[in-house]
N, C-alpha and C positions, 0 to 999 in steps of 0.2 A: 690241172697240170699234175705231172708226176712229182713225187717228193724226192729229196736228196737221197733218202734211204733206198729208193728204187733205182736211182742213178748208180749207186754203189754196186748194185747187183748186175747192172748192164754196162757195157762200155759205151760211152757217149761219143760217137764219131762226130765229125764236123757237120754232117747233114742234120743229125739230131739236135746239135747245139743251135744250128741255124733255125730250125723249127721253133726252138724255145725263144730265140730272138724275135721271130715273127709274132709269137703269142704275146710276148711282153710289150712289143711296140703296139700291137692291137689293143691291149689293155690300157696302155697310156692314152691312146686316142679315145677309146670308148668311155673311159672314166674321167677324161680330161685331167690327167694327173700332171702336177707341177714338177719341174725338174728336180726340185728339192726332195721330192718323195721317191725318187728312183732308187736310192739306196735301200729304202724301206721295202720296196717291191722286191728287189733282188734278195734282201734278207728273208722276206716272207716265203720266197720260193727256194730258199737255201741253196743258191747256186753260186755263192761267192768263190768257190774253188774253180769255177769255169771261167777263166780270164777272157776267152773268146766272147762268151755271152756278155759279160760285163763291158768289155771294151766296145763291142758292137752297139749295145744299147746306148751307152754314153755318147758314142760318136753320132749315132742317128739323132738323138735328142739335141745334141749341141749343133748339129748341122741341118736340123729339120727345115728351116726356111729355105736354105739353098737346095736341099733335096726336093722339096715341094715345088720350087721354081723350075727345076730341071724337068720334073714330071709335067708341070703345066705347059712348059715350052714345047713339049713333045706330044701334046694332045691335039687332035684334029677334030673340030666340031664337038668338043667335049669340055667339061669343066671339072677341075679336080674335086670340087665339092660334091660331085655326083658319083665319084668313085666309091664303091663300098669300102668300109673301113678295113676289112681283111685284105682286099686287093691293094689298098694303099700301103698297108703294113708290109706286104710282100714286095711291092715296088721299092719302098724305102730301104729295106734290108739289102736288096740287090744293088741299088744305086750306091748305097753306102760302101759296099764291098768293091765295086769296080770303078767308081768315079771318085769317091771321097777318100777312102783308105787305100785304094788300089792294091788290095790284098789278095785278090784272085783274078784269074783271066776273065774277061768279059763273058766268054762262052760258058764258063762254069757258073758264074752268077746268074746268067739268064736261064740255064738249064735247071738250076736249083729253084729259081723263082717259079718256073713253069711247073715243076714237080710239087712245090708247095701250094700253088694255086689248085692243082688237081686234088691235093689232099685236103685243103682247108676251105676252098671256095666253091662256087657253083660250077656247073659243067662247062660253061663257056668262058670263064674268067681267064683260063690259061692262054687263050688266043689273044685276048686284050693285053694281058701282061707281056706276052712275048712280043707283040707289036710295039708297045711303048718302049720296052727295053731295047729292042732292035733299032728303033729310031734313035734312041739316046746313044747307042753304041756307034752308030754311023757318024754322029756329030762330034765324037771325041777323038 
């Protein structure tokens, strides 16, 4: 991941910050990090000045069970345990934004998730992520 010094040289737009949230949520799942260690992670990446990243990560972690239940409820012939960790992180970020925090329109969250899937995951993941998020959006 980039360092804070690199952030100072570039302007971090919301898309870039959202990509950081995906990466941090992925790390939390990959390393099985406890809620207590989240501040340490945010400190290690020197992103304290980016309140969007902090609030998003904290919201996702605090609402992880609810978010995962929403994902599970919208899977057809699939189990959440089979979803690759990166895809799960992307789904969690989007669901947090348009279901939990209600901070962006559904279409924006889905579009950003699809773009993140194209950037961070395999060639077919964006279709799966789009399908799951579209299903969720119809139910709200």
